C-alpha positions in Angstrom: -15.8 13.7 -25.4 -14.0 16.9 -24.6 -10.3 17.6 -25.5 -8.4 17.6 -22.2 -4.7 18.1 -21.4 -3.8 15.0 -19.3 0.0 15.2 -20.0 1.0 15.4 -16.3 -1.6 12.9 -15.0 0.5 9.7 -15.2 3.9 9.2 -13.5 7.0 8.8 -15.5 8.4 5.2 -15.6 12.0 4.1 -15.2 13.8 3.2 -18.5 12.9 -0.2 -19.7 9.8 -0.5 -17.5 6.7 -2.1 -19.1 3.8 0.3 -19.1 0.3 -1.1 -18.4 -2.7 0.3 -20.3 -4.2 3.1 -18.2 -7.4 5.1 -17.8 -6.3 7.5 -20.6 -5.7 4.6 -23.0 -9.2 3.3 -22.1 -10.9 6.6 -22.6 -9.1 7.1 -26.0 -10.1 3.6 -27.1 -13.7 4.1 -25.9 -14.0 7.2 -28.1 -12.4 5.4 -31.0 -14.7 2.4 -30.8 -18.0 4.2 -30.1 -18.4 7.8 -28.9 -21.8 6.8 -27.4 -20.2 4.5 -24.9 -20.0 6.4 -21.6 -20.0 4.0 -18.6 -16.6 3.2 -17.0 -16.6 0.6 -14.2 -13.9 1.6 -11.6 -12.7 -0.7 -8.9 -11.7 1.7 -6.0 -10.6 1.0 -2.5 -13.1 2.8 -0.3 -12.5 0.5 2.7 -12.2 3.6 5.0 -12.3 3.7 8.8 -15.6 4.9 10.4 -16.6 5.6 13.9 -19.7 4.3 15.7 -21.8 7.2 14.4 -21.0 6.2 10.8 -18.7 9.1 10.2 -15.6 8.6 8.1 -12.5 9.3 10.3 -9.9 9.2 7.5 -10.9 9.8 3.8 -7.4 9.6 2.3 -8.4 6.5 0.3 -11.4 8.3 -1.2 -9.2 11.3 -2.0 -6.7 9.0 -3.6 -9.2 7.9 -6.2 -10.3 11.4 -7.1 -7.8 12.0 -10.0 -9.1 8.9 -11.8 -12.7 9.7 -11.2 -12.3 13.3 -12.2 -10.4 12.3 -15.4 -13.3 10.0 -16.4 -15.8 12.8 -15.8 -13.7 15.4 -17.7 -13.7 13.1 -20.7 -17.5 13.1 -20.8 -18.0 9.6 -19.3 -19.8 8.3 -16.3 -17.9 6.6 -13.4 -19.5 3.5 -11.8 -17.5 2.8 -8.7 -17.3 -0.4 -6.8 -15.5 -1.3 -3.6 -15.5 -3.5 -0.5 -15.8 -2.4 3.1 -14.5 -4.6 6.0 -15.2 -8.3 6.4 -19.0 -8.8 6.4 -19.0 -12.5 7.5 -22.6 -12.4 8.9 -24.0 -10.7 5.9 -22.5 -13.3 3.6 -24.4 -16.0 5.5 -27.6 -14.2 4.5 -29.2 -14.8 7.9 -32.2 -12.6 8.9 -31.4 -11.4 12.4 -30.5 -8.3 14.3 -26.7 -8.9 14.4 -26.6 -9.3 10.6 -28.7 -6.1 10.1 -26.3 -4.2 12.4 -23.2 -5.5 10.5 -24.8 -4.6 7.2 -25.5 -1.0 8.4 -22.0 -0.6 9.8 -20.3 -1.8 6.6 -22.5 -0.1 4.1 -20.8 2.2 1.6 -23.8 4.7 1.7 -21.9 7.2 3.9 -19.0 7.0 1.5 -21.3 8.0 -1.4 -22.4 11.1 0.5 -18.9 12.0 1.4 -17.7 11.5 -2.1 -20.5 13.7 -3.4 -19.2 16.5 -1.1 -15.7 16.1 -2.4 -16.8 16.1 -6.0 -19.4 18.8 -5.4 -22.1 16.8 -7.2 -24.6 14.1 -6.5 -23.4 10.5 -6.3 -26.0 7.9 -7.0 -26.0 4.9 -4.7 -27.1 1.4 -5.6 -28.0 -0.5 -2.5 -27.3 -3.9 -4.0 -24.2 -4.4 -6.2 -25.9 -7.3 -8.0 -29.1 -5.4 -8.8 -27.8 -2.0 -9.7 -29.0 -1.6 -13.3 -31.9 0.6 -12.4 -29.5 3.0 -10.7 -27.1 2.9 -13.6 -29.9 3.7 -16.0 -30.3 7.0 -14.2 -26.7 8.1 -15.2 -26.6 11.0 -17.6 -26.4 9.8 -21.2 -24.0 12.7 -21.9 -21.6 11.6 -19.2 -20.4 13.4 -16.1 -22.3 11.3 -13.6 -21.1 9.1 -10.7 -22.6 6.0 -9.1 -21.4 3.9 -6.2 -22.4 0.2 -5.8 -23.0 -1.2 -2.3 -20.3 -3.3 -0.6 -19.1 -6.0 -3.0 -18.2 -8.4 -0.1 -21.8 -8.6 1.0 -21.7 -11.5 -1.5 -19.1 -14.2 -0.9 -18.8 -14.7 -4.7 -16.6 -11.6 -4.8 -13.8 -13.1 -2.9 -14.3 -16.5 -4.7 -13.9 -14.7 -8.1 -17.2 -16.2 -9.2 -17.6 -15.9 -13.0 -21.3 -15.2 -12.9 -20.8 -12.5 -10.2 -18.0 -10.9 -12.3 -20.2 -11.1 -15.4 -23.0 -9.2 -13.7 -20.5 -6.4 -12.8 -19.0 -6.4 -16.3 -22.5 -6.0 -17.8 -22.9 -2.6 -16.1 -20.3 -0.8 -18.1 -18.5 -0.4 -21.4 -15.0 -0.3 -19.9 -13.1 -1.1 -16.7 -10.4 0.7 -14.7 -8.7 -0.7 -11.6 -7.6 2.0 -9.2 -7.7 -0.1 -6.0 -4.0 -0.8 -5.3 -4.8 -2.1 -1.9 -6.7 -5.0 -3.4 -4.4 -5.7 -6.4 -2.9 -8.7 -4.7 -6.4 -10.3 -4.4 -7.7 -12.4 -7.3 -11.3 -11.4 -6.7 -14.1 -11.0 -9.1 -14.0 -7.2 -9.2 -10.2 -7.2 -9.5 -9.3 -9.8 -12.0 -12.6 -11.4 -12.9 -14.2 -8.4 -14.6 -11.3 -7.5 -16.9 -11.1 -11.1 -18.1 -14.6 -10.7 -19.5 -14.0 -7.4 -21.3 -12.1 -6.2 -24.4 -8.5 -5.9 -23.1 -8.2 -2.5 -24.9 -11.0 -1.2 -22.7 -9.4 -2.2 -19.5 -6.7 -0.2 -17.7 -5.2 0.9 -14.4 -6.1 4.2 -12.7 -3.8 7.1 -11.7 -3.3 5.7 -8.1 -2.3 2.2 -9.3 0.0 3.7 -11.9 1.8 5.8 -9.3 2.2 2.8 -7.0 3.7 0.7 -9.7 6.1 3.5 -10.8 7.4 4.1 -7.3 7.5 0.5 -6.0 8.9 -1.3 -9.0 12.6 -1.9 -8.4 13.1 -4.3 -11.3 14.2 -1.5 -13.7 17.1 0.4 -12.2 20.1 1.8 -14.0 23.8 1.3 -13.1 23.9 4.9 -11.8 21.2 4.2 -9.3 22.0 3.5 -5.6 19.0 1.9 -4.0 18.6 1.7 -0.2 15.8 -0.3 1.5 15.0 0.1 5.2 13.0 -2.8 6.4 11.5 -3.1 9.9 8.8 -4.9 11.6 8.4 -7.5 14.4 9.1 -10.8 12.6 11.5 -12.1 10.0 9.0 -14.6 8.8 6.5 -11.8 7.9 9.0 -9.7 6.0 11.1 -12.6 4.6 9.7 -12.4 1.0 10.3 -8.6 1.0 13.9 -9.0 2.2 14.6 -11.7 -0.4 12.9 -9.7 -3.2 14.4 -6.3 -2.4 17.9 -7.8 -2.0 18.0 -8.4 -5.7 17.8 -4.7 -6.5 18.9 -2.8 -3.4 22.5 -1.9 -2.9 22.0 -1.3 0.8 19.6 -3.1 3.0 19.1 -1.7 6.5 17.2 -4.0 8.9 15.7 -2.7 12.1 12.8 -3.2 14.5 12.1 -6.5 16.2 13.2 -8.6 13.2 16.8 -7.2 13.4 17.4 -9.2 16.7 17.1 -12.5 14.9 19.9 -11.4 12.5 22.0 -10.1 15.4 21.5 -13.5 17.2 22.6 -15.2 13.9 25.9 -13.2 14.3 26.4 -14.5 17.8 25.3 -11.3 19.5 23.4 -11.5 22.8 19.9 -10.0 22.4 18.6 -10.6 26.0 14.8 -10.7 26.2 14.3 -9.0 22.9 11.8 -10.3 20.3 13.4 -13.3 18.7 12.4 -16.0 16.2 14.7 -18.9 16.9 13.2 -20.9 14.0 14.5 -18.1 11.6 18.1 -17.9 12.8 19.4 -20.2 10.0 17.4 -18.3 7.4 19.0 -15.1 8.7 22.4 -16.6 8.4 21.7 -17.6 4.8 20.5 -14.1 3.9 23.6 -12.5 5.5 25.7 -14.8 3.4 23.7 -14.1 0.3 24.1 -10.4 0.7 27.8 -10.8 1.2 28.4 -13.0 -1.9 26.2 -10.8 -4.1 28.1 -7.6 -3.1 25.1 -6.1 -1.3 25.5 -4.3 2.1 23.2 -5.6 4.8 23.3 -3.1 7.7 22.2 -4.0 11.3 21.8 -1.8 14.4 25.0 -1.4 16.4 23.3 -0.3 19.6 19.8 -0.5 21.2 17.8 1.4 23.7 16.4 -1.1 26.2 13.9 -1.6 29.0 13.4 -4.4 31.5 9.7 -4.6 30.5 7.5 -3.7 27.5 6.1 -0.2 28.2 2.4 0.3 28.8 2.8 4.0 28.4 5.5 6.7 28.2 8.6 5.8 30.1 11.3 7.9 31.9 14.5 7.8 29.9 16.3 7.2 33.2 14.6 3.8 33.3 16.2 2.7 30.0 19.6 1.7 29.1 21.5 1.6 25.8 23.7 -1.4 25.0 26.2 -1.9 22.2 25.3 -4.7 19.9 28.7 -6.5 19.5 29.7 -10.1 20.2 31.7 -8.8 23.2 28.8 -6.8 24.6 25.2 -7.2 23.6 22.0 -7.0 25.6 22.0 -8.7 29.0 19.3 -11.1 30.0 16.2 -9.4 31.5 16.5 -6.4 29.1 14.8 -6.0 25.7 15.6 -3.8 22.8 12.8 -1.4 21.9 14.6 1.2 19.7 17.8 1.7 17.9 20.4 3.8 19.7 22.3 7.0 18.7 25.2 5.0 17.1 22.8 3.2 14.9 21.1 6.4 13.9 24.4 7.8 12.9 25.4 4.6 11.0 22.1 4.4 9.1 22.3 8.1 8.1 25.9 7.5 6.8 24.8 4.4 4.8 21.9 6.4 3.2 24.2 9.1 1.9 24.5 9.1 -1.9 21.4 7.0 -2.5 19.1 7.8 -5.4 16.1 5.9 -4.1 15.0 4.9 -0.6 12.1 2.6 0.4 11.1 2.7 4.0 9.0 -0.1 5.3 8.9 -0.6 9.0 9.9 1.6 12.0 13.1 1.3 14.1 11.3 0.6 17.3 8.2 1.1 19.5 7.8 4.7 18.1 4.4 5.1 19.6 5.9 5.3 23.1 8.5 7.8 24.3 11.4 7.6 24.6 11.5 4.7 22.1 10.4 7.1 19.3 13.7 8.8 18.9 15.3 6.3 16.5 12.4 6.3 14.1 12.1 10.1 14.4 15.8 10.7 13.5 15.6 8.2 10.6 12.6 10.0 9.2 14.4 13.3 9.5 17.4 11.8 7.5 15.0 10.6 4.8 13.3 14.0 4.6 16.7 15.8 4.3 17.8 13.4 1.5 14.5 13.8 -0.3 15.0 17.6 -0.3 18.4 17.0 -1.8 17.0 14.9 -4.7 16.7 11.4 -3.4 13.4 9.7 -4.3 11.8 8.3 -1.1 9.0 5.9 -0.9 7.2 5.0 2.4 4.9 2.0 2.7 3.3 0.0 5.4 0.8 1.1 8.1 3.3 1.7 10.9 5.7 3.6 8.7 3.0 5.9 7.4 1.7 6.3 11.0 5.3 7.3 12.0 5.4 10.0 9.3 2.1 11.4 10.5 3.2 11.3 14.1 6.4 13.3 13.3 4.7 15.7 10.9 6.8 14.5 7.9 4.1 13.1 5.6 4.8 15.8 3.0 8.5 15.5 3.3 8.9 12.3 1.3 8.4 11.6 -2.5 5.6 9.1 -2.2 3.4 7.4 0.5 2.1 4.0 -0.6 -1.6 3.2 0.1 -1.3 -0.5 0.0 -0.7 -3.0 2.8 -0.3 -6.5 1.6 -0.1 -5.3 -2.0 2.8 -3.1 -1.2 4.7 -6.0 0.5 4.0 -8.3 -2.4 5.2 -5.8 -5.0 8.4 -5.1 -3.0 8.9 -8.8 -2.9 8.8 -8.9 -6.7 5.5 -10.8 -6.9 3.1 -10.4 -9.7 -0.2 -8.9 -8.5 -3.3 -10.5 -10.0 -5.0 -7.1 -10.4 -2.1 -5.8 -12.4 -1.6 -9.0 -14.4 -5.2 -8.8 -15.5 -4.5 -5.5 -17.4 -2.8 -5.7 -20.8 0.6 -4.1 -21.4 0.5 -0.9 -23.5 1.5 -1.4 -27.1 2.3 1.5 -29.5 
């Protein structure tokens, strides 16, 4: 294997953080054990959106895996890639009919193999059955540098059931294993946690993407000099409750916005009109407000809201909206619903974010897809971008938050954009991810 400078490939970790074995450790161990071992099985997340013509409409997940793939190739090894695509329920039933055939064609990874080949500027072999791929793998170059992609893992229900025989078949294809699919790290599936359980722990590691996600989203190791701010939005408290509880342990400032904020406002005796509200979570909101107070954390809620008398079906004239102060004396009248934070909240949030060393943004301030209810999120994103330029580390996670960055042209203005959905939420909540737990800690 060639000598390559990979010194800047992996992110730096906060002091005291535990490092997992990574792709570089795996490649080094592979060379040490047997220089003729070349095949590295890589779990990637190529679950990309495609149109009806079978064209990939967003290849960011494929591009996200390139650093790990290219590292394996540079070190003279072959990369055997495996992924899922969608939810092929009909294919899993193994029925022979037209609907099943159509589903199989629409959820095949073959177009991804072609696209990846263009990105890598080399041929990518495609195995049209992930359980019968040995003939394709045998065609890989004995000297390394080749890439193969297995067909959709979820064409078999055994993948999601973490079936041991299924995992063993996958493990038999390669000499080592790397998990670079952060988006599925919260799933205890065969390709995620089953395969590494069957291989030498020293020959299993995380890829560059997963390493970056862990480095940026791990809030368990912070120094006394750090000031952490978390901005949590979303429609329901119940959905984000584990995140709020988890992040409250490490964040100094917790800003709540979006639909879930109205449940907290109601818990403080503030009228929220017809705004989104979870009555069943009001007592939980009261407990969290009290927990934040007793632990010396600052929980910040909106102090005004831009409202409408109905949910917008399209862009709305600003003259048809009204902004109400969110205080016990005022609040939102019946018949009006809050759809964005107001200018006073924008100013308050910006003030609370000053002096922070790290910000995590998970959930927009309102219905940012529709004007004029995009202004609160737009201004918040501007504030985060400005602080990032001044040295604050900013991390954005969650589909709506990432979509907001894209809408406002600010994707490159933050430190890191997380690729995970459920995995991001579980990591922020402080949960252990099965895909990460399956990889051994690095030992000197």
